[in-house]
Backbone as XML, in Angstrom:
<?xml version="1.0"?>
<chain id="A" units="angstrom">
  <residue number="1" name="MET">
    <atom name="N" x="-32.602" y="-24.647" z="34.624"/>
    <atom name="CA" x="-32.101" y="-25.297" z="33.440"/>
    <atom name="C" x="-32.771" y="-24.749" z="32.187"/>
  </residue>
  <residue number="2" name="LEU">
    <atom name="N" x="-34.028" y="-24.485" z="32.261"/>
    <atom name="CA" x="-34.752" y="-23.943" z="31.125"/>
    <atom name="C" x="-34.203" y="-22.577" z="30.749"/>
  </residue>
  <residue number="3" name="LYS">
    <atom name="N" x="-33.885" y="-21.755" z="31.742"/>
    <atom name="CA" x="-33.323" y="-20.434" z="31.482"/>
    <atom name="C" x="-31.979" y="-20.551" z="30.766"/>
  </residue>
  <residue number="4" name="TRP">
    <atom name="N" x="-31.107" y="-21.452" z="31.200"/>
    <atom name="CA" x="-29.803" y="-21.671" z="30.553"/>
    <atom name="C" x="-29.999" y="-22.110" z="29.113"/>
  </residue>
  <residue number="5" name="HIS">
    <atom name="N" x="-30.985" y="-22.986" z="28.881"/>
    <atom name="CA" x="-31.278" y="-23.476" z="27.538"/>
    <atom name="C" x="-31.659" y="-22.312" z="26.620"/>
  </residue>
  <residue number="6" name="LYS">
    <atom name="N" x="-32.502" y="-21.408" z="27.106"/>
    <atom name="CA" x="-32.915" y="-20.251" z="26.304"/>
    <atom name="C" x="-31.720" y="-19.346" z="25.996"/>
  </residue>
  <residue number="7" name="ILE">
    <atom name="N" x="-30.860" y="-19.119" z="26.981"/>
    <atom name="CA" x="-29.672" y="-18.298" z="26.780"/>
    <atom name="C" x="-28.758" y="-18.968" z="25.758"/>
  </residue>
  <residue number="8" name="SER">
    <atom name="N" x="-28.567" y="-20.274" z="25.915"/>
    <atom name="CA" x="-27.713" y="-21.030" z="24.999"/>
    <atom name="C" x="-28.279" y="-20.988" z="23.588"/>
  </residue>
  <residue number="9" name="GLU">
    <atom name="N" x="-29.589" y="-21.141" z="23.472"/>
    <atom name="CA" x="-30.245" y="-21.109" z="22.167"/>
    <atom name="C" x="-30.084" y="-19.737" z="21.514"/>
  </residue>
  <residue number="10" name="LYS">
    <atom name="N" x="-30.245" y="-18.692" z="22.323"/>
    <atom name="CA" x="-30.092" y="-17.333" z="21.811"/>
    <atom name="C" x="-28.651" y="-17.096" z="21.356"/>
  </residue>
  <residue number="11" name="GLY">
    <atom name="N" x="-27.686" y="-17.581" z="22.142"/>
    <atom name="CA" x="-26.275" y="-17.452" z="21.766"/>
    <atom name="C" x="-25.983" y="-18.171" z="20.466"/>
  </residue>
  <residue number="12" name="LEU">
    <atom name="N" x="-26.541" y="-19.365" z="20.311"/>
    <atom name="CA" x="-26.347" y="-20.136" z="19.081"/>
    <atom name="C" x="-26.966" y="-19.403" z="17.896"/>
  </residue>
  <residue number="13" name="THR">
    <atom name="N" x="-28.157" y="-18.870" z="18.088"/>
    <atom name="CA" x="-28.831" y="-18.122" z="17.021"/>
    <atom name="C" x="-27.999" y="-16.908" z="16.622"/>
  </residue>
  <residue number="14" name="ASN">
    <atom name="N" x="-27.483" y="-16.169" z="17.606"/>
    <atom name="CA" x="-26.650" y="-15.004" z="17.307"/>
    <atom name="C" x="-25.387" y="-15.412" z="16.559"/>
  </residue>
  <residue number="15" name="THR">
    <atom name="N" x="-24.758" y="-16.508" z="16.993"/>
    <atom name="CA" x="-23.541" y="-16.988" z="16.344"/>
    <atom name="C" x="-23.823" y="-17.370" z="14.897"/>
  </residue>
  <residue number="16" name="LEU">
    <atom name="N" x="-24.911" y="-18.091" z="14.683"/>
    <atom name="CA" x="-25.275" y="-18.484" z="13.320"/>
    <atom name="C" x="-25.577" y="-17.253" z="12.464"/>
  </residue>
  <residue number="17" name="SER">
    <atom name="N" x="-26.290" y="-16.300" z="13.023"/>
    <atom name="CA" x="-26.606" y="-15.066" z="12.287"/>
    <atom name="C" x="-25.329" y="-14.334" z="11.899"/>
  </residue>
  <residue number="18" name="GLU">
    <atom name="N" x="-24.385" y="-14.250" z="12.840"/>
    <atom name="CA" x="-23.117" y="-13.583" z="12.549"/>
    <atom name="C" x="-22.359" y="-14.301" z="11.438"/>
  </residue>
  <residue number="19" name="ARG">
    <atom name="N" x="-22.367" y="-15.619" z="11.460"/>
    <atom name="CA" x="-21.684" y="-16.392" z="10.421"/>
    <atom name="C" x="-22.333" y="-16.195" z="9.058"/>
  </residue>
  <residue number="20" name="ILE">
    <atom name="N" x="-23.662" y="-16.167" z="9.040"/>
    <atom name="CA" x="-24.377" y="-15.951" z="7.777"/>
    <atom name="C" x="-24.050" y="-14.571" z="7.232"/>
  </residue>
  <residue number="21" name="ILE">
    <atom name="N" x="-24.072" y="-13.559" z="8.084"/>
    <atom name="CA" x="-23.763" y="-12.192" z="7.657"/>
    <atom name="C" x="-22.332" y="-12.125" z="7.124"/>
  </residue>
  <residue number="22" name="LYS">
    <atom name="N" x="-21.385" y="-12.761" z="7.826"/>
    <atom name="CA" x="-19.996" y="-12.764" z="7.385"/>
    <atom name="C" x="-19.866" y="-13.458" z="6.031"/>
  </residue>
  <residue number="23" name="THR">
    <atom name="N" x="-20.559" y="-14.582" z="5.855"/>
    <atom name="CA" x="-20.510" y="-15.313" z="4.590"/>
    <atom name="C" x="-21.052" y="-14.455" z="3.455"/>
  </residue>
  <residue number="24" name="VAL">
    <atom name="N" x="-22.150" y="-13.768" z="3.700"/>
    <atom name="CA" x="-22.731" y="-12.890" z="2.674"/>
    <atom name="C" x="-21.757" y="-11.764" z="2.339"/>
  </residue>
  <residue number="25" name="LYS">
    <atom name="N" x="-21.152" y="-11.173" z="3.367"/>
    <atom name="CA" x="-20.190" y="-10.095" z="3.128"/>
    <atom name="C" x="-18.990" y="-10.605" z="2.338"/>
  </residue>
  <residue number="26" name="ASP">
    <atom name="N" x="-18.453" y="-11.782" z="2.723"/>
    <atom name="CA" x="-17.309" y="-12.356" z="2.016"/>
    <atom name="C" x="-17.663" y="-12.662" z="0.565"/>
  </residue>
  <residue number="27" name="THR">
    <atom name="N" x="-18.847" y="-13.233" z="0.354"/>
    <atom name="CA" x="-19.289" y="-13.571" z="-0.996"/>
    <atom name="C" x="-19.467" y="-12.306" z="-1.826"/>
  </residue>
  <residue number="28" name="THR">
    <atom name="N" x="-20.062" y="-11.288" z="-1.242"/>
    <atom name="CA" x="-20.266" y="-10.022" z="-1.956"/>
    <atom name="C" x="-18.931" y="-9.385" z="-2.288"/>
  </residue>
  <residue number="29" name="HIS">
    <atom name="N" x="-17.991" y="-9.391" z="-1.338"/>
    <atom name="CA" x="-16.663" y="-8.823" z="-1.587"/>
    <atom name="C" x="-15.977" y="-9.582" z="-2.718"/>
  </residue>
  <residue number="30" name="HIS">
    <atom name="N" x="-16.053" y="-10.907" z="-2.687"/>
    <atom name="CA" x="-15.427" y="-11.732" z="-3.729"/>
    <atom name="C" x="-16.044" y="-11.424" z="-5.086"/>
  </residue>
  <residue number="31" name="LYS">
    <atom name="N" x="-17.367" y="-11.272" z="-5.108"/>
    <atom name="CA" x="-18.057" y="-10.977" z="-6.371"/>
    <atom name="C" x="-17.594" y="-9.632" z="-6.925"/>
  </residue>
  <residue number="32" name="HIS">
    <atom name="N" x="-17.502" y="-8.615" z="-6.064"/>
    <atom name="CA" x="-17.058" y="-7.294" z="-6.517"/>
    <atom name="C" x="-15.609" y="-7.352" z="-6.990"/>
  </residue>
  <residue number="33" name="THR">
    <atom name="N" x="-14.773" y="-8.079" z="-6.278"/>
    <atom name="CA" x="-13.375" y="-8.225" z="-6.672"/>
    <atom name="C" x="-13.288" y="-8.924" z="-8.012"/>
  </residue>
  <residue number="34" name="GLU">
    <atom name="N" x="-14.083" y="-9.981" z="-8.184"/>
    <atom name="CA" x="-14.096" y="-10.732" z="-9.434"/>
    <atom name="C" x="-14.556" y="-9.833" z="-10.586"/>
  </residue>
  <residue number="35" name="GLU">
    <atom name="N" x="-15.595" y="-9.031" z="-10.355"/>
    <atom name="CA" x="-16.093" y="-8.127" z="-11.386"/>
    <atom name="C" x="-15.024" y="-7.102" z="-11.754"/>
  </residue>
  <residue number="36" name="LYS">
    <atom name="N" x="-14.314" y="-6.585" z="-10.769"/>
    <atom name="CA" x="-13.273" y="-5.601" z="-11.022"/>
    <atom name="C" x="-12.158" y="-6.219" z="-11.861"/>
  </residue>
  <residue number="37" name="ILE">
    <atom name="N" x="-11.734" y="-7.431" z="-11.508"/>
    <atom name="CA" x="-10.684" y="-8.101" z="-12.276"/>
    <atom name="C" x="-11.162" y="-8.349" z="-13.691"/>
  </residue>
  <residue number="38" name="MET">
    <atom name="N" x="-12.396" y="-8.824" z="-13.848"/>
    <atom name="CA" x="-12.904" y="-9.122" z="-15.181"/>
    <atom name="C" x="-13.009" y="-7.846" z="-16.008"/>
  </residue>
  <residue number="39" name="ARG">
    <atom name="N" x="-13.508" y="-6.791" z="-15.426"/>
    <atom name="CA" x="-13.632" y="-5.530" z="-16.165"/>
    <atom name="C" x="-12.238" y="-5.066" z="-16.599"/>
  </residue>
  <residue number="40" name="ASN">
    <atom name="N" x="-11.280" y="-5.151" z="-15.719"/>
    <atom name="CA" x="-9.931" y="-4.753" z="-16.065"/>
    <atom name="C" x="-9.355" y="-5.656" z="-17.146"/>
  </residue>
  <residue number="41" name="ALA">
    <atom name="N" x="-9.625" y="-6.948" z="-17.069"/>
    <atom name="CA" x="-9.133" y="-7.886" z="-18.079"/>
    <atom name="C" x="-9.707" y="-7.546" z="-19.449"/>
  </residue>
  <residue number="42" name="ILE">
    <atom name="N" x="-10.960" y="-7.192" z="-19.490"/>
    <atom name="CA" x="-11.595" y="-6.821" z="-20.759"/>
    <atom name="C" x="-10.955" y="-5.563" z="-21.315"/>
  </residue>
  <residue number="43" name="GLU">
    <atom name="N" x="-10.722" y="-4.587" z="-20.458"/>
    <atom name="CA" x="-10.083" y="-3.344" z="-20.900"/>
    <atom name="C" x="-8.649" y="-3.591" z="-21.363"/>
  </residue>
  <residue number="44" name="ILE">
    <atom name="N" x="-7.916" y="-4.382" z="-20.616"/>
    <atom name="CA" x="-6.525" y="-4.689" z="-20.982"/>
    <atom name="C" x="-6.493" y="-5.415" z="-22.311"/>
  </residue>
  <residue number="45" name="ALA">
    <atom name="N" x="-7.373" y="-6.411" z="-22.456"/>
    <atom name="CA" x="-7.420" y="-7.182" z="-23.704"/>
    <atom name="C" x="-7.749" y="-6.274" z="-24.893"/>
  </residue>
  <residue number="46" name="ALA">
    <atom name="N" x="-8.660" y="-5.347" z="-24.701"/>
    <atom name="CA" x="-9.012" y="-4.416" z="-25.780"/>
    <atom name="C" x="-7.806" y="-3.556" z="-26.146"/>
  </residue>
  <residue number="47" name="ASP">
    <atom name="N" x="-7.066" y="-3.111" z="-25.148"/>
    <atom name="CA" x="-5.873" y="-2.300" z="-25.416"/>
    <atom name="C" x="-4.815" y="-3.112" z="-26.160"/>
  </residue>
  <residue number="48" name="ILE">
    <atom name="N" x="-4.648" y="-4.374" z="-25.764"/>
    <atom name="CA" x="-3.684" y="-5.240" z="-26.447"/>
    <atom name="C" x="-4.122" y="-5.450" z="-27.891"/>
  </residue>
  <residue number="49" name="LYS">
    <atom name="N" x="-5.407" y="-5.694" z="-28.070"/>
    <atom name="CA" x="-5.973" y="-5.932" z="-29.400"/>
    <atom name="C" x="-5.777" y="-4.729" z="-30.314"/>
  </residue>
  <residue number="50" name="ASN">
    <atom name="N" x="-5.913" y="-3.540" z="-29.760"/>
    <atom name="CA" x="-5.832" y="-2.312" z="-30.557"/>
    <atom name="C" x="-4.406" y="-1.801" z="-30.754"/>
  </residue>
  <residue number="51" name="ALA">
    <atom name="N" x="-3.455" y="-2.382" z="-30.052"/>
    <atom name="CA" x="-2.061" y="-1.926" z="-30.162"/>
    <atom name="C" x="-1.459" y="-2.429" z="-31.476"/>
  </residue>
  <residue number="52" name="ALA">
    <atom name="N" x="-0.587" y="-1.636" z="-32.046"/>
    <atom name="CA" x="0.073" y="-2.008" z="-33.303"/>
    <atom name="C" x="1.095" y="-3.125" z="-33.084"/>
  </residue>
  <residue number="53" name="GLU">
    <atom name="N" x="1.630" y="-3.192" z="-31.872"/>
    <atom name="CA" x="2.610" y="-4.230" z="-31.547"/>
    <atom name="C" x="2.416" y="-4.637" z="-30.095"/>
  </residue>
  <residue number="54" name="TRP">
    <atom name="N" x="3.091" y="-5.714" z="-29.692"/>
    <atom name="CA" x="2.988" y="-6.182" z="-28.316"/>
    <atom name="C" x="3.503" y="-5.116" z="-27.354"/>
  </residue>
  <residue number="55" name="ASP">
    <atom name="N" x="2.732" y="-4.849" z="-26.324"/>
    <atom name="CA" x="3.102" y="-3.888" z="-25.295"/>
    <atom name="C" x="3.412" y="-4.677" z="-24.021"/>
  </residue>
  <residue number="56" name="ASN">
    <atom name="N" x="4.671" y="-4.667" z="-23.603"/>
    <atom name="CA" x="5.086" y="-5.454" z="-22.437"/>
    <atom name="C" x="4.284" y="-5.143" z="-21.187"/>
  </residue>
  <residue number="57" name="GLU">
    <atom name="N" x="4.001" y="-3.869" z="-20.957"/>
    <atom name="CA" x="3.259" y="-3.487" z="-19.752"/>
    <atom name="C" x="1.842" y="-4.050" z="-19.765"/>
  </residue>
  <residue number="58" name="LEU">
    <atom name="N" x="1.173" y="-3.974" z="-20.917"/>
    <atom name="CA" x="-0.181" y="-4.511" z="-21.018"/>
    <atom name="C" x="-0.183" y="-6.029" z="-20.869"/>
  </residue>
  <residue number="59" name="CYS">
    <atom name="N" x="0.796" y="-6.675" z="-21.489"/>
    <atom name="CA" x="0.898" y="-8.137" z="-21.385"/>
    <atom name="C" x="1.141" y="-8.552" z="-19.942"/>
  </residue>
  <residue number="60" name="ALA">
    <atom name="N" x="2.016" y="-7.840" z="-19.264"/>
    <atom name="CA" x="2.304" y="-8.137" z="-17.858"/>
    <atom name="C" x="1.060" y="-7.926" z="-17.008"/>
  </residue>
  <residue number="61" name="GLU">
    <atom name="N" x="0.314" y="-6.880" z="-17.311"/>
    <atom name="CA" x="-0.910" y="-6.565" z="-16.565"/>
    <atom name="C" x="-1.960" y="-7.663" z="-16.762"/>
  </residue>
  <residue number="62" name="LEU">
    <atom name="N" x="-2.104" y="-8.138" z="-17.992"/>
    <atom name="CA" x="-3.064" y="-9.204" z="-18.276"/>
    <atom name="C" x="-2.657" y="-10.487" z="-17.555"/>
  </residue>
  <residue number="63" name="CYS">
    <atom name="N" x="-1.383" y="-10.806" z="-17.602"/>
    <atom name="CA" x="-0.889" y="-12.005" z="-16.920"/>
    <atom name="C" x="-1.086" y="-11.896" z="-15.412"/>
  </residue>
  <residue number="64" name="GLU">
    <atom name="N" x="-0.889" y="-10.721" z="-14.868"/>
    <atom name="CA" x="-1.107" y="-10.512" z="-13.437"/>
    <atom name="C" x="-2.572" y="-10.744" z="-13.082"/>
  </residue>
  <residue number="65" name="ALA">
    <atom name="N" x="-3.478" y="-10.217" z="-13.901"/>
    <atom name="CA" x="-4.913" y="-10.406" z="-13.652"/>
    <atom name="C" x="-5.289" y="-11.882" z="-13.705"/>
  </residue>
  <residue number="66" name="ALA">
    <atom name="N" x="-4.550" y="-12.663" z="-14.495"/>
    <atom name="CA" x="-4.824" y="-14.099" z="-14.619"/>
    <atom name="C" x="-4.083" y="-14.921" z="-13.575"/>
  </residue>
  <residue number="67" name="GLY">
    <atom name="N" x="-3.299" y="-14.261" z="-12.735"/>
    <atom name="CA" x="-2.518" y="-14.991" z="-11.744"/>
    <atom name="C" x="-1.340" y="-15.723" z="-12.360"/>
  </residue>
  <residue number="68" name="MET">
    <atom name="N" x="-0.814" y="-15.166" z="-13.452"/>
    <atom name="CA" x="0.272" y="-15.813" z="-14.190"/>
    <atom name="C" x="1.518" y="-14.941" z="-14.250"/>
  </residue>
  <residue number="69" name="THR">
    <atom name="N" x="1.753" y="-14.181" z="-13.202"/>
    <atom name="CA" x="2.920" y="-13.297" z="-13.171"/>
    <atom name="C" x="4.220" y="-14.082" z="-13.272"/>
  </residue>
  <residue number="70" name="ALA">
    <atom name="N" x="4.318" y="-15.190" z="-12.570"/>
    <atom name="CA" x="5.550" y="-15.999" z="-12.598"/>
    <atom name="C" x="5.833" y="-16.509" z="-14.011"/>
  </residue>
  <residue number="71" name="GLU">
    <atom name="N" x="4.791" y="-16.950" z="-14.695"/>
    <atom name="CA" x="4.962" y="-17.439" z="-16.067"/>
    <atom name="C" x="5.423" y="-16.316" z="-16.990"/>
  </residue>
  <residue number="72" name="TRP">
    <atom name="N" x="4.821" y="-15.127" z="-16.802"/>
    <atom name="CA" x="5.189" y="-13.970" z="-17.621"/>
    <atom name="C" x="6.654" y="-13.599" z="-17.389"/>
  </residue>
  <residue number="73" name="GLU">
    <atom name="N" x="7.044" y="-13.570" z="-16.135"/>
    <atom name="CA" x="8.417" y="-13.193" z="-15.805"/>
    <atom name="C" x="9.430" y="-14.216" z="-16.307"/>
  </residue>
  <residue number="74" name="ALA">
    <atom name="N" x="9.012" y="-15.467" z="-16.450"/>
    <atom name="CA" x="9.909" y="-16.514" z="-16.947"/>
    <atom name="C" x="9.899" y="-16.610" z="-18.476"/>
  </residue>
  <residue number="75" name="ALA">
    <atom name="N" x="8.968" y="-15.905" z="-19.118"/>
    <atom name="CA" x="8.836" y="-15.985" z="-20.580"/>
    <atom name="C" x="10.006" y="-15.297" z="-21.269"/>
  </residue>
  <residue number="76" name="ASP">
    <atom name="N" x="10.255" y="-15.747" z="-22.496"/>
    <atom name="CA" x="11.292" y="-15.108" z="-23.312"/>
    <atom name="C" x="10.681" y="-14.754" z="-24.663"/>
  </residue>
  <residue number="77" name="GLY">
    <atom name="N" x="11.511" y="-14.331" z="-25.582"/>
    <atom name="CA" x="11.044" y="-13.912" z="-26.895"/>
    <atom name="C" x="10.306" y="-14.982" z="-27.671"/>
  </residue>
  <residue number="78" name="ASP">
    <atom name="N" x="10.576" y="-16.243" z="-27.355"/>
    <atom name="CA" x="9.922" y="-17.343" z="-28.061"/>
    <atom name="C" x="8.634" y="-17.815" z="-27.380"/>
  </residue>
  <residue number="79" name="THR">
    <atom name="N" x="8.498" y="-17.530" z="-26.097"/>
    <atom name="CA" x="7.361" y="-18.091" z="-25.355"/>
    <atom name="C" x="6.345" y="-17.072" z="-24.856"/>
  </residue>
  <residue number="80" name="PHE">
    <atom name="N" x="6.663" y="-15.793" z="-24.942"/>
    <atom name="CA" x="5.778" y="-14.809" z="-24.311"/>
    <atom name="C" x="4.376" y="-14.798" z="-24.915"/>
  </residue>
  <residue number="81" name="GLU">
    <atom name="N" x="4.271" y="-14.993" z="-26.230"/>
    <atom name="CA" x="2.947" y="-14.953" z="-26.863"/>
    <atom name="C" x="2.040" y="-16.052" z="-26.321"/>
  </residue>
  <residue number="82" name="SER">
    <atom name="N" x="2.572" y="-17.249" z="-26.174"/>
    <atom name="CA" x="1.746" y="-18.348" z="-25.675"/>
    <atom name="C" x="1.298" y="-18.084" z="-24.235"/>
  </residue>
  <residue number="83" name="ILE">
    <atom name="N" x="2.135" y="-17.421" z="-23.465"/>
    <atom name="CA" x="1.779" y="-17.078" z="-22.081"/>
    <atom name="C" x="0.647" y="-16.048" z="-22.076"/>
  </residue>
  <residue number="84" name="VAL">
    <atom name="N" x="0.768" y="-15.046" z="-22.923"/>
    <atom name="CA" x="-0.257" y="-14.001" z="-22.976"/>
    <atom name="C" x="-1.585" y="-14.586" z="-23.463"/>
  </residue>
  <residue number="85" name="TYR">
    <atom name="N" x="-1.540" y="-15.452" z="-24.479"/>
    <atom name="CA" x="-2.768" y="-16.082" z="-24.963"/>
    <atom name="C" x="-3.379" y="-16.990" z="-23.893"/>
  </residue>
  <residue number="86" name="ALA">
    <atom name="N" x="-2.537" y="-17.679" z="-23.138"/>
    <atom name="CA" x="-3.040" y="-18.529" z="-22.046"/>
    <atom name="C" x="-3.701" y="-17.679" z="-20.967"/>
  </residue>
  <residue number="87" name="ALA">
    <atom name="N" x="-3.122" y="-16.535" z="-20.657"/>
    <atom name="CA" x="-3.714" y="-15.620" z="-19.665"/>
    <atom name="C" x="-5.078" y="-15.122" z="-20.161"/>
  </residue>
  <residue number="88" name="ALA">
    <atom name="N" x="-5.138" y="-14.759" z="-21.418"/>
    <atom name="CA" x="-6.402" y="-14.286" z="-21.989"/>
    <atom name="C" x="-7.464" y="-15.390" z="-21.925"/>
  </residue>
  <residue number="89" name="GLU">
    <atom name="N" x="-7.068" y="-16.604" z="-22.263"/>
    <atom name="CA" x="-8.006" y="-17.728" z="-22.220"/>
    <atom name="C" x="-8.488" y="-17.970" z="-20.790"/>
  </residue>
  <residue number="90" name="LYS">
    <atom name="N" x="-7.567" y="-17.921" z="-19.865"/>
    <atom name="CA" x="-7.902" y="-18.132" z="-18.449"/>
    <atom name="C" x="-8.911" y="-17.100" z="-17.960"/>
  </residue>
  <residue number="91" name="LEU">
    <atom name="N" x="-8.777" y="-15.869" z="-18.459"/>
    <atom name="CA" x="-9.671" y="-14.786" z="-18.057"/>
    <atom name="C" x="-10.939" y="-14.724" z="-18.907"/>
  </residue>
  <residue number="92" name="GLY">
    <atom name="N" x="-10.976" y="-15.497" z="-19.980"/>
    <atom name="CA" x="-12.161" y="-15.494" z="-20.837"/>
    <atom name="C" x="-12.261" y="-14.263" z="-21.715"/>
  </residue>
  <residue number="93" name="VAL">
    <atom name="N" x="-11.122" y="-13.719" z="-22.096"/>
    <atom name="CA" x="-11.129" y="-12.537" z="-22.982"/>
    <atom name="C" x="-10.377" y="-12.870" z="-24.265"/>
  </residue>
  <residue number="94" name="GLU">
    <atom name="N" x="-10.626" y="-12.083" z="-25.286"/>
    <atom name="CA" x="-9.969" y="-12.271" z="-26.578"/>
    <atom name="C" x="-8.954" y="-11.174" z="-26.822"/>
  </residue>
  <residue number="95" name="ILE">
    <atom name="N" x="-7.797" y="-11.581" z="-27.357"/>
    <atom name="CA" x="-6.792" y="-10.574" z="-27.722"/>
    <atom name="C" x="-6.431" y="-10.722" z="-29.178"/>
  </residue>
</chain>
């Protein structure tokens, strides 16, 4: 019985270690993904800011980064600006 207990304990320790490693990997991946999205949002916002007029592709890209593609696609000439500003606010960037 003692031998089974040691094997069981070792299995539990290995399982916990694997879960911790997976959690760290998932967290690190999420952090890198988040940094990539934020960096892109900053670049997109700067391009929008520097453009002489609204650029549909840049606006669509910013909305996509904010997870607002559906809102962008549903926008019209009267509502698109508010959607783009909402996307910028959601991402924490200025346009």
